C-alpha positions as CSV (number, residue, x, y, z in Angstrom):
1,M,7.1,-153.7,102.0
2,T,10.3,-155.5,102.9
3,R,14.0,-155.1,102.4
4,D,14.1,-158.3,100.0
5,Q,11.6,-156.4,97.8
6,F,14.2,-153.9,96.5
7,E,17.8,-153.7,95.8
8,L,20.0,-150.8,96.1
9,L,22.0,-151.3,92.9
10,A,25.7,-149.1,93.7
11,P,28.2,-148.4,91.0
12,G,31.8,-149.3,90.9
13,G,34.3,-147.3,89.1
14,D,37.2,-148.5,91.2
15,V,38.1,-151.0,93.9
16,D,37.7,-148.4,96.4
17,S,34.0,-147.4,95.3
18,I,33.0,-150.8,95.5
19,K,34.3,-150.8,99.1
20,A,32.6,-147.6,99.8
21,A,29.3,-149.1,98.3
22,I,29.6,-152.2,100.3
23,A,30.4,-150.1,103.2
24,A,27.4,-147.6,102.8
25,G,24.9,-150.8,102.4
26,A,25.0,-151.5,98.8
27,D,22.6,-154.7,98.1
28,A,24.6,-155.1,94.8
29,I,27.2,-153.2,92.6
30,Y,27.6,-153.5,88.9
31,C,31.4,-152.8,87.6
32,G,33.3,-153.2,84.6
33,L,36.8,-154.8,84.2
34,D,39.7,-152.9,81.8
35,R,37.7,-154.0,78.6
36,F,34.1,-154.7,77.1
37,N,32.3,-152.0,79.5
38,A,30.7,-148.9,78.7
39,R,32.5,-146.7,81.1
40,N,36.1,-146.5,79.7
41,R,37.4,-143.4,81.6
42,A,36.5,-145.6,85.0
43,A,39.6,-147.1,86.6
44,N,37.9,-150.5,86.5
45,L,39.0,-153.8,87.6
46,T,41.2,-156.5,86.5
47,L,40.8,-160.4,86.3
48,E,43.5,-160.2,89.2
49,N,41.5,-158.7,91.3
50,L,37.5,-159.7,90.4
51,T,38.0,-162.8,92.4
52,G,39.0,-160.9,95.8
53,V,35.6,-158.3,95.1
54,L,33.7,-160.9,94.9
55,E,34.8,-162.5,98.3
56,L,34.4,-159.3,99.6
57,A,31.0,-158.4,98.5
58,H,29.6,-162.0,99.2
59,A,31.0,-161.8,102.6
60,N,29.3,-159.1,102.8
61,Q,25.6,-160.0,101.5
62,C,26.7,-158.0,98.2
63,Q,26.2,-159.0,94.8
64,I,28.6,-158.2,92.0
65,F,27.3,-157.5,88.0
66,L,29.5,-157.4,85.7
67,T,29.3,-154.6,82.8
68,L,29.7,-155.8,79.4
69,N,27.6,-153.4,77.9
70,V,28.9,-152.5,74.6
71,M,28.7,-152.9,71.0
72,I,31.2,-156.2,70.2
73,L,33.2,-156.0,67.2
74,E,34.2,-159.2,65.1
75,S,37.7,-159.0,66.1
76,E,36.9,-159.4,69.6
77,V,34.5,-162.5,69.5
78,A,37.2,-164.7,70.5
79,A,38.4,-162.7,73.4
80,V,35.0,-162.5,74.7
81,M,34.7,-165.7,74.7
82,R,37.4,-166.5,76.7
83,L,36.3,-164.0,79.2
84,L,32.9,-165.2,79.7
85,A,34.5,-169.0,80.0
86,Q,36.5,-167.3,82.8
87,L,33.7,-165.6,84.3
88,E,31.9,-169.1,84.6
89,Q,34.5,-170.3,86.9
90,T,34.0,-167.4,89.2
91,D,30.7,-166.6,91.2
92,I,29.7,-163.6,89.6
93,D,26.4,-162.8,90.1
94,G,24.8,-161.4,86.5
95,V,26.5,-159.6,83.6
96,I,25.1,-156.6,81.7
97,V,24.8,-156.7,78.2
98,Q,24.0,-154.4,75.1
99,D,25.0,-156.5,72.2
100,L,22.7,-158.9,70.8
101,G,25.7,-161.1,69.4
102,L,26.9,-161.5,73.1
103,A,23.6,-161.9,74.3
104,Y,23.5,-164.8,72.0
105,L,26.5,-166.6,72.9
106,L,25.8,-166.5,76.3
107,K,22.2,-168.2,75.8
108,H,23.5,-170.7,73.6
109,H,27.2,-171.1,75.4
110,F,27.3,-169.9,78.9
111,P,23.4,-170.3,80.1
112,A,24.6,-170.1,83.8
113,L,25.8,-166.9,83.4
114,D,22.6,-164.4,84.7
115,V,22.1,-161.8,82.3
116,H,21.0,-158.4,82.8
117,A,20.0,-155.8,79.7
118,S,21.6,-153.0,79.6
119,T,20.3,-149.1,79.3
120,Q,21.7,-148.8,76.2
121,L,19.0,-151.5,75.3
122,N,16.7,-148.7,75.8
123,T,14.0,-150.1,77.0
124,H,10.6,-148.7,77.1
125,N,7.7,-150.8,76.1
126,T,6.5,-154.6,76.7
127,G,7.5,-155.6,73.6
128,Q,11.2,-155.2,74.2
129,I,10.5,-156.7,77.7
130,Q,9.3,-159.9,75.6
131,F,12.2,-159.4,73.4
132,L,14.6,-159.7,75.9
133,K,13.0,-162.2,77.7
134,Q,13.5,-164.6,74.9
135,L,17.6,-164.0,74.9
136,T,17.4,-165.1,78.9
137,A,17.4,-161.2,80.2
138,S,16.2,-162.2,84.2
139,R,16.0,-157.9,84.3
140,V,16.0,-154.8,81.9
141,N,16.9,-151.3,82.8
142,L,14.3,-148.8,81.6
143,S,14.8,-145.9,79.7
144,R,15.3,-142.9,82.0
145,E,12.8,-140.7,80.3
146,L,10.0,-142.2,81.5
147,N,7.1,-141.1,84.2
148,I,6.0,-143.6,86.9
149,D,2.9,-144.5,85.2
150,E,4.7,-146.4,82.1
151,I,7.3,-147.4,84.6
152,S,4.0,-149.2,86.5
153,H,2.9,-150.4,83.7
154,L,6.1,-151.9,82.2
155,A,7.2,-153.4,85.9
156,S,3.3,-155.1,86.3
157,F,4.2,-156.5,82.7
158,G,7.9,-157.6,83.8
159,H,5.9,-159.7,86.8
160,Q,3.9,-161.3,84.6
161,H,6.9,-162.6,82.6
162,D,9.8,-163.3,85.4
163,V,11.7,-160.5,84.4
164,L,12.7,-157.6,86.8
165,M,12.3,-153.9,86.2
166,E,15.6,-152.1,87.3
167,V,15.4,-147.7,87.3
168,F,17.8,-145.2,87.5
169,V,17.1,-143.1,91.1
170,H,20.0,-140.7,91.0
171,G,23.1,-139.4,88.9
172,S,23.5,-137.9,85.6
173,Y,20.8,-137.8,83.1
174,C,21.7,-137.9,79.1
175,I,19.8,-135.5,76.9
176,G,19.0,-138.3,74.3
177,F,17.9,-142.0,74.8
178,S,20.5,-144.0,75.7
179,G,22.4,-146.4,73.1
180,L,20.4,-144.1,70.2
181,C,23.3,-141.3,70.7
182,Y,26.0,-141.3,68.1
183,I,27.3,-137.6,68.8
184,S,30.6,-138.6,70.4
185,S,31.3,-141.4,67.6
186,A,30.7,-138.8,64.9
187,R,32.7,-136.4,66.3
188,N,35.7,-138.3,66.6
189,G,34.9,-141.8,66.8
190,A,34.8,-142.0,70.6
191,S,31.3,-143.8,70.9
192,G,28.8,-143.9,73.6
193,N,28.2,-147.9,72.5
194,R,31.6,-148.5,73.3
195,G,31.5,-146.8,76.4
196,R,34.1,-143.8,75.2
197,C,31.5,-141.0,75.1
198,S,33.7,-137.7,75.3
199,Q,29.9,-135.8,76.4
200,P,29.8,-133.3,74.0
201,C,26.3,-132.5,75.3
202,R,27.9,-131.0,78.3
203,E,30.3,-128.6,76.4
204,Q,29.9,-125.0,76.0
205,Y,28.3,-123.7,72.3
206,Q,27.8,-120.5,71.0
207,T,25.3,-118.5,73.4
208,T,22.1,-119.5,71.8
209,S,19.4,-117.1,70.7
210,A,17.8,-118.1,73.9
211,G,21.2,-116.6,75.8
212,Y,22.3,-120.1,77.0
213,D,25.8,-121.9,76.6
214,Y,25.7,-124.9,77.6
215,P,22.1,-125.8,75.4
216,L,22.3,-129.5,75.9
217,N,23.0,-129.9,79.5
218,L,20.1,-131.3,82.1
219,K,20.2,-131.5,85.5
220,D,21.3,-134.4,87.7
221,N,19.0,-137.0,88.4
222,S,17.4,-137.9,91.6
223,A,14.0,-139.7,92.8
224,F,14.9,-139.7,96.4
225,N,11.3,-138.2,97.2
226,D,9.9,-140.5,95.1
227,L,10.7,-144.0,96.8
228,Q,7.7,-144.4,97.8
229,A,5.9,-143.9,94.1
230,L,8.6,-146.4,92.6
231,A,7.7,-149.2,95.4
232,D,3.9,-148.4,94.3
233,A,4.8,-149.1,90.9
234,G,6.4,-152.3,91.5
235,V,10.5,-151.6,90.8
236,Y,12.9,-153.8,91.8
237,S,16.6,-152.4,91.8
238,L,16.9,-148.7,92.2
239,K,20.3,-147.9,90.8
240,V,22.8,-145.2,91.5
241,E,24.7,-143.5,88.5
242,G,28.3,-143.0,88.7
243,R,31.2,-145.4,87.7
244,I,33.4,-142.6,87.1
245,K,32.8,-140.6,90.3
246,K,34.8,-140.9,93.5
247,P,34.6,-143.3,96.6
248,H,33.0,-140.5,98.8
249,Y,30.6,-139.8,96.4
250,V,29.5,-143.2,96.2
251,Y,29.6,-143.9,99.7
252,T,27.3,-140.9,100.5
253,V,24.8,-141.1,97.9
254,V,24.6,-145.2,98.8
255,D,24.4,-144.5,102.3
256,N,21.4,-142.0,101.9
257,W,19.3,-144.2,99.9
258,R,19.8,-147.3,102.2
259,Q,18.5,-145.0,104.9
260,Q,15.3,-144.0,103.0
261,I,14.7,-147.7,101.9
262,D,14.9,-148.8,105.7
263,R,12.6,-146.1,106.6
264,L,10.1,-147.4,104.4
265,C,10.5,-151.1,105.2
266,E,10.2,-149.7,108.9
267,G,7.0,-148.0,108.2
268,Q,9.2,-144.8,109.4
269,A,8.4,-141.3,107.4
270,L,10.6,-140.8,104.5
271,S,13.1,-138.2,104.9
272,T,13.2,-135.1,102.5
273,D,16.3,-133.9,103.5
274,T,19.0,-133.7,100.9
275,K,21.7,-131.6,102.6
276,E,24.3,-134.4,102.0
277,L,23.0,-135.2,98.4
278,Y,23.7,-132.0,97.6
279,T,26.9,-131.5,99.4
280,V,28.7,-134.3,96.6
281,F,28.9,-133.8,93.0
282,N,25.8,-132.6,91.4
283,R,24.6,-130.6,88.9
284,D,21.4,-129.6,90.8
285,F,18.2,-132.1,91.3
286,S,15.4,-132.7,89.2
287,N,12.8,-136.0,89.0
288,G,11.3,-134.1,85.6
289,F,11.1,-137.2,83.7
290,L,10.0,-139.3,86.6
291,Q,6.8,-137.0,87.4
292,G,6.0,-136.1,83.4
293,N,6.8,-132.8,84.2
294,F,9.7,-132.2,81.8
295,G,11.1,-129.5,80.0
296,K,12.6,-125.7,80.9
297,N,13.1,-126.6,84.3
298,M,15.4,-129.6,83.9
299,Y,17.9,-127.9,82.3
300,I,21.1,-126.0,83.9
301,D,23.3,-123.7,82.2
302,N,26.6,-125.2,83.9
303,P,27.9,-128.9,83.4
304,R,30.3,-128.3,86.9
305,D,29.7,-129.1,90.2
306,N,26.0,-126.8,91.4
307,A,26.8,-127.7,95.5
308,V,28.3,-123.9,96.0
309,T,25.7,-122.1,94.0
310,H,22.7,-124.5,96.2
311,F,23.8,-123.9,99.5
312,S,24.6,-119.9,98.5
313,K,21.1,-120.0,97.7
314,V,20.1,-121.8,100.9
315,Y,21.9,-119.2,103.0
316,Q,21.0,-116.5,101.3
317,C,24.3,-115.2,100.8
318,T,24.7,-112.0,99.0
319,T,28.2,-111.0,99.2
320,P,31.7,-112.8,98.1
321,D,32.4,-113.3,101.7
322,E,29.4,-115.3,102.5
323,V,30.3,-117.4,99.2
324,Q,33.7,-118.0,100.5
325,S,32.1,-119.1,103.7
326,V,30.2,-121.7,102.0
327,K,32.9,-122.8,100.2
328,Q,35.0,-123.4,102.9
329,R,32.0,-125.0,105.0
330,L,31.7,-127.6,101.8
331,Y,35.2,-128.1,101.9
332,D,35.1,-129.1,105.5
333,T,32.7,-131.2,105.1
334,K,33.5,-132.8,102.1
335,T,37.0,-133.4,103.9
336,D,35.1,-135.0,107.2
337,I,33.2,-137.3,104.2
338,I,36.2,-138.5,102.3
339,E,37.8,-139.4,106.0
340,R,35.2,-141.1,107.2
341,V,35.2,-143.2,104.1
342,E,38.7,-144.1,104.3
343,H,38.5,-145.1,107.6
344,H,35.2,-147.5,106.6
345,I,37.3,-149.1,103.9
346,S,40.8,-149.3,105.2
347,A,39.5,-152.2,107.1
348,M,38.4,-154.1,103.8
349,S,41.1,-156.2,102.2
350,I,41.0,-157.7,98.6
351,E,43.1,-160.3,98.2
352,T,44.5,-161.0,94.8
353,E,46.5,-164.4,95.3
354,A,43.0,-166.3,95.6
355,K,42.6,-165.5,91.9
356,A,45.4,-167.7,90.7
357,S,43.4,-171.0,91.4
358,S,39.8,-169.9,89.4
359,L,40.8,-167.9,86.4
360,K,44.7,-168.1,85.4
361,G,45.9,-171.6,83.6
362,A,44.3,-173.2,80.5
363,I,40.4,-172.3,79.9
364,E,38.4,-174.2,77.9
365,T,36.4,-172.3,76.2
366,P,33.4,-173.5,74.1
367,K,34.2,-174.0,70.3
368,L,32.2,-171.9,67.8
369,E,31.1,-173.0,64.3
370,P,33.2,-171.6,61.8
371,L,31.3,-168.5,59.5
372,T,31.5,-168.6,56.3
373,Q,30.2,-165.8,53.8
374,H,27.5,-166.8,51.7
375,S,27.0,-165.5,48.1
376,A,25.1,-162.6,46.9
377,L,21.5,-163.1,47.1
378,S,21.4,-161.5,43.7
379,E,23.5,-160.3,41.1
380,T,22.1,-156.9,41.0
381,K,21.7,-155.2,45.1
382,R,18.5,-153.9,45.7
383,L,17.7,-150.4,46.2
384,S,15.5,-148.9,49.1
385,V,14.9,-145.7,50.2
386,L,13.1,-143.9,53.2
387,I,10.9,-141.0,52.9
388,S,8.5,-139.2,55.1
389,E,6.6,-137.1,52.7
390,S,3.5,-138.4,51.1
391,N,3.6,-136.8,48.1
392,D,6.6,-138.3,47.6
393,I,4.8,-142.1,47.7
394,K,3.6,-142.4,44.1
395,A,6.6,-141.5,42.0
396,L,9.0,-143.3,43.9
397,L,6.8,-146.9,44.0
398,A,6.7,-146.6,40.1
399,Q,10.7,-146.8,40.3
400,N,10.8,-150.4,41.2
401,I,12.5,-150.0,44.3
402,D,11.5,-150.7,48.0
403,V,10.0,-147.8,49.6
404,Y,9.7,-147.3,53.2
405,Y,7.5,-144.6,54.9
406,Q,8.5,-143.6,58.1
407,L,6.1,-143.7,61.0
408,P,6.1,-141.3,63.7
409,M,7.1,-141.7,67.4
410,G,3.6,-140.4,68.2
411,L,1.8,-143.3,66.7
412,N,-1.1,-143.2,68.4
413,A,-2.4,-140.3,67.2
414,E,-2.0,-140.6,63.4
415,L,-3.0,-144.3,63.5
416,A,-6.2,-143.9,61.7
417,A,-4.7,-141.8,58.6
418,L,-1.5,-144.2,58.6
419,V,-4.0,-146.8,58.4
420,E,-5.8,-145.3,55.1
421,L,-2.3,-144.6,53.7
422,F,-1.2,-147.7,53.5
423,Q,-4.4,-149.1,52.1
424,R,-3.9,-146.9,49.5
425,Y,-0.6,-148.0,48.6
426,P,-0.3,-151.5,49.3
427,A,3.1,-151.9,48.2
428,L,4.2,-149.0,50.6
429,K,6.4,-150.5,53.6
430,P,6.6,-148.9,57.0
431,W,9.7,-147.8,58.7
432,F,9.1,-148.0,62.7
433,P,11.2,-145.5,64.9
434,A,13.4,-146.2,67.6
435,I,11.0,-145.2,70.3
436,L,7.7,-146.1,70.7
437,I,6.4,-145.5,74.3
438,G,2.6,-146.8,76.0
439,K,0.0,-146.4,73.8
440,D,2.3,-145.3,70.8
441,F,3.7,-148.7,70.8
442,D,0.3,-150.6,71.2
443,A,-0.6,-148.7,67.8
444,A,2.4,-150.0,65.9
445,I,1.1,-153.9,67.2
446,E,-2.4,-152.7,65.9
447,F,-1.3,-151.1,62.6
448,L,0.5,-154.1,61.9
449,A,-2.7,-156.2,62.6
450,H,-4.3,-154.2,60.3
451,I,-2.3,-153.9,57.1
452,K,-0.2,-157.0,57.5
453,P,2.6,-155.6,55.2
454,D,5.0,-157.7,53.5
455,G,7.9,-156.2,55.1
456,L,9.2,-154.3,57.6
457,I,12.1,-152.3,58.9
458,T,12.3,-151.5,62.8
459,N,14.6,-149.6,65.2
460,N,12.8,-150.7,67.8
461,S,13.4,-154.5,68.8
462,G,9.2,-155.1,70.2
463,V,8.1,-154.3,66.9
464,G,10.4,-156.9,65.5
465,F,9.1,-159.5,68.6
466,H,5.7,-158.7,67.3
467,A,6.2,-159.1,63.7
468,Q,8.0,-162.5,64.4
469,E,4.8,-163.7,65.8
470,M,2.8,-162.2,63.1
471,G,4.9,-164.0,60.4
472,I,5.6,-160.5,58.6
473,P,9.4,-160.6,57.5
474,W,11.0,-158.0,59.2
475,V,14.5,-156.3,59.0
476,A,16.3,-154.9,62.3
477,G,17.2,-151.1,61.7
478,P,20.5,-149.2,62.1
479,Q,19.3,-147.9,65.5
480,M,19.3,-151.6,66.5
481,N,23.5,-151.5,66.4
482,T,24.3,-154.4,64.6
483,A,27.9,-154.6,64.6
484,N,29.1,-158.9,64.4
485,S,28.0,-161.6,62.6
486,Y,26.7,-163.6,65.8
487,A,24.0,-160.4,66.2
488,L,23.0,-161.4,62.6
489,K,22.8,-164.9,63.6
490,C,20.6,-164.1,66.6
491,L,18.2,-161.8,64.8
492,Q,17.8,-164.6,62.2
493,E,17.5,-167.8,64.5
494,E,16.1,-166.4,67.6
495,Y,13.6,-163.7,65.8
496,S,13.1,-165.1,62.1
497,A,14.2,-161.6,61.2
498,A,14.8,-161.3,57.3
499,G,17.7,-158.9,57.7
500,A,19.4,-156.3,59.6
501,F,21.5,-152.9,59.0
502,L,25.0,-153.1,59.4
503,S,26.0,-150.1,62.2
504,N,27.1,-147.0,60.5
505,E,29.5,-146.6,63.2
506,L,31.7,-149.3,61.7
507,S,34.5,-148.6,59.6
508,K,36.2,-150.2,56.8
509,K,38.2,-152.4,58.9
510,Q,35.8,-153.0,61.4
511,L,32.9,-154.4,58.8
512,R,35.5,-156.6,56.9
513,Y,34.8,-159.9,59.2
514,I,31.5,-159.9,60.0
515,R,29.8,-163.1,58.1
516,R,26.5,-163.1,56.5
517,P,24.2,-165.9,57.5
518,Q,22.7,-167.6,54.8
519,A,19.3,-166.3,53.3
520,M,20.2,-163.4,55.8
521,R,19.9,-159.9,54.1
522,T,22.3,-157.3,55.5
523,F,21.3,-153.6,54.6
524,Y,23.6,-150.3,54.7
525,S,22.8,-147.1,54.5
526,V,25.0,-145.3,51.6
527,Y,23.2,-142.0,51.8
528,H,21.2,-140.7,55.2
529,P,21.3,-137.5,57.4
530,N,23.1,-138.5,60.3
531,T,21.4,-138.5,63.4
532,L,23.5,-137.9,66.3
533,L,20.6,-138.0,69.0
534,T,16.8,-138.5,69.8
535,S,15.2,-136.9,73.0
536,R,12.0,-136.6,75.0
537,Q,13.2,-133.7,76.2
538,C,12.5,-130.1,73.9
539,L,15.9,-129.0,72.8
540,F,14.4,-125.6,71.8
541,Q,13.7,-124.2,75.1
542,Q,17.8,-123.4,75.4
543,T,18.4,-123.0,71.8
544,E,15.6,-120.9,70.2
545,G,13.6,-120.7,73.0
546,C,10.1,-122.0,73.3
547,K,7.0,-120.1,75.1
548,K,6.2,-123.4,77.2
549,I,7.8,-124.1,80.3
550,K,7.0,-127.8,79.8
551,V,6.7,-130.7,77.2
552,N,3.0,-131.5,76.7
553,N,1.0,-134.0,74.2
554,G,0.5,-131.6,72.0
555,C,4.2,-130.5,71.5
556,L,4.4,-133.9,70.5
557,K,1.5,-134.3,67.8
558,R,1.7,-130.4,66.0
559,C,5.3,-129.3,66.9
560,S,7.6,-128.6,63.4
561,K,11.0,-126.7,64.4
562,R,14.4,-126.7,62.7
563,T,17.3,-124.7,64.9
564,S,21.2,-124.9,64.7
565,I,23.8,-124.6,67.6
566,I,27.5,-124.5,67.5
567,N,30.1,-126.3,69.5
568,L,32.9,-124.1,70.1
569,K,35.3,-127.1,69.7
570,D,33.7,-128.1,66.0
571,N,30.9,-128.0,64.0
572,P,27.2,-126.9,64.0
573,Y,24.9,-129.6,64.6
574,V,21.0,-129.1,63.2
575,I,17.8,-129.9,65.8
576,D,14.8,-130.7,63.7
577,K,11.3,-131.8,65.5
578,Q,9.1,-133.4,63.1
579,K,5.4,-133.5,63.5
580,G,4.4,-136.5,65.7
581,S,8.4,-137.4,66.5
582,F,10.4,-136.4,69.4
583,N,13.8,-133.8,68.9
584,S,16.5,-134.9,67.0
585,L,20.1,-133.6,66.7
586,Y,21.9,-134.1,63.6
587,S,25.1,-133.8,61.6
588,E,25.2,-130.6,59.7
589,L,25.9,-132.8,56.9
590,N,24.5,-135.6,55.4
591,I,26.5,-139.0,55.3
592,L,27.6,-140.6,51.7
593,N,29.4,-143.7,51.7
594,L,29.9,-145.5,48.0
595,D,33.0,-146.6,48.6
596,V,31.6,-149.3,51.4
597,L,29.8,-150.9,48.2
598,K,33.0,-152.0,46.4
599,D,35.0,-152.5,49.8
600,H,32.4,-154.9,50.7
601,E,30.5,-156.3,48.0
602,A,29.9,-159.9,48.9
603,L,28.7,-158.4,52.5
604,I,26.2,-156.0,51.6
605,T,22.8,-157.4,49.7
606,D,20.9,-154.1,50.0
607,V,21.6,-150.7,49.6
608,F,19.3,-148.0,51.7
609,I,19.3,-144.0,51.0
610,D,17.5,-142.1,53.4
611,L,15.6,-139.2,51.6
612,R,13.5,-137.9,54.2
613,D,13.0,-134.0,54.7
614,I,15.6,-133.3,57.1
615,Q,17.0,-129.7,56.3
616,T,20.7,-130.0,57.1
617,E,23.7,-128.2,55.1
618,T,23.6,-130.9,52.2
619,R,21.7,-130.2,49.4
620,L,20.0,-132.3,46.6
621,D,20.3,-130.3,43.4
622,V,17.8,-133.0,41.2
623,S,14.3,-134.7,42.1
624,K,14.5,-137.5,44.9
625,V,13.3,-139.3,41.3
626,E,16.5,-138.5,39.4
627,L,18.5,-139.3,42.4
628,V,17.3,-142.6,42.6
629,A,18.0,-143.2,38.8
630,A,21.4,-142.2,39.6
631,F,21.9,-144.7,42.2
632,K,20.0,-147.6,40.1
633,N,22.6,-146.9,37.3
634,F,25.2,-147.0,39.8
635,L,24.3,-150.6,41.4
636,A,23.8,-151.7,37.8
637,P,26.5,-154.5,36.9
638,S,27.2,-153.1,33.6
639,H,27.8,-149.5,34.9
640,S,31.1,-147.9,35.5
641,E,31.8,-147.8,39.0
642,T,34.0,-144.5,38.8
643,V,31.7,-142.8,36.6
644,G,28.5,-143.6,38.9
645,H,30.4,-143.0,41.9
646,D,31.3,-139.3,40.1
647,V,27.5,-138.7,39.0
648,I,26.0,-139.0,42.6
649,Q,28.6,-137.1,44.2
650,A,27.8,-134.1,41.5
651,L,24.2,-134.2,42.9
652,L,24.9,-134.0,46.5
653,G,26.7,-131.9,48.5
654,P,28.3,-131.5,50.6
655,T,28.7,-134.8,52.2
656,T,31.0,-136.4,54.8
657,N,32.4,-140.0,55.4
658,Q,34.6,-139.5,58.1
659,Q,32.5,-142.1,60.5
660,Y,33.7,-145.0,57.9
661,S,37.2,-144.1,58.7
662,K,37.3,-143.9,62.0
663,G,34.9,-146.2,63.2
664,I,34.4,-147.1,66.7
């Protein structure tokens, strides 16, 4: 192994943390500006000090990647274009993005800027790598939930397609797949897809049946003892999480990883000494996802710093005085680290004056062609419905609507039965989930080859990529987070998408300025159980309880459960596990938003309702066929909108529509 086979990628939440990462030997640092980045709680940089940061980093053979990894609102496009024009004048080494519209603008107007795919794009299969490669991504950050074999497979595929793999090796684990977590957004409009996550998963809940107060709280990620496996897998970038951590944390973690990488490259035995890593902030450590050994042992019923607890166990403390001695020793050690880091960074200076010549003054921004709102595709909006039970198919197909059937995340195990089902009902259309890992993604492509449907909806961009190649009309689902006109243009022009769902995170005002491209269908889900997050972890371990210590393949295929948890700050949440899919968390009440059809009549072409059997507190008082009939009447041009609204509201209850007011 040689040092240039790896990149040690460090977090930089502020200037001092950036200096600390450089002093500790980071090869690259990812940091954000004071806008358009997924860590709004970090201090972040300003344009005034960016050039100085670049000069300092480059003088120390360290690259700087700028995080622009949030959904972009339509009202922000002009500002983000100006920012990109400013960045193009700097020596920035790369930009990290989530939004497909932003990636489209980078490809077509700023090709000199190197594009990296954010963890928010939740990349976990080969199709997604091909999808992102088409948008010029030179690297992707892989989902944290993957095991070493899955990573190795993707890294090999990436090398064949000139795309590098980046893997988080240290820091916080999220309980849900990144980019698909809406719990903070639904709660108070603080969207994780806008860098404003308020971390409800770390909060206290009413004590569960299994006896836990923090049932969604995971230990921290540490792959310190897995470096050889990551090297063998072909991973290039080893990424440390922590842009809201202090400089002494960044220095300690990066320094330990720097030494570990250097040992590997020099043929020395790797260290197993994690004392310093346990000294700075941690929630205890786990490599459960990486080892494919996840379950009960990955949870910890305390979201705060675990250092005292850890060392109290190490030193076998049995009295309060002994624990106090540990606290004092930790305090002294951390004080020494802080002083050492301050000494290292005190000699580093960042000039802000040098920035003036490169970023201030007149900036020539590429002119974007004016977008126009194209007229409705037909007088009546098309109604589509999603179901998950085969006994609903026949009756709903008879209603002259588009009927979509939810495919499981564990698709491989059900492939033969699903092919037979869709062959029996040729008019039935598939709905692909956001998560399709390994053989399950291969099964999705095999399914398409067998069925060749005349249309599909997918929340997974890898399926969209292959649908395009097969000439199958496809629609980007709601979990692809489409939030602006350029994301619509990207999907249509780059991938021949027939349509896309507009994000349910957006408010009435935020939807107002989106423009639909000609012949592009725009879907909006007006009724659905509100998915807050999806997790590869078992959410029943700490809630209802489960006899199994860890998750296995049988759990995915056979387990079907439901329970609820109550956050002490607000409402209960529903945990639902369907056979063949991972655990999901739902709002207590379903979403019903009929106002959007009045507010944005010209924008929306297709109305969507989700009638899957997800048990929440919302009750349906009629059959699914009767509810569909009520929606069809509501959408009929001659029908009274007010009466239709009241009729549907009477059939469902209770529901909520807060997100449409709050937005993101």
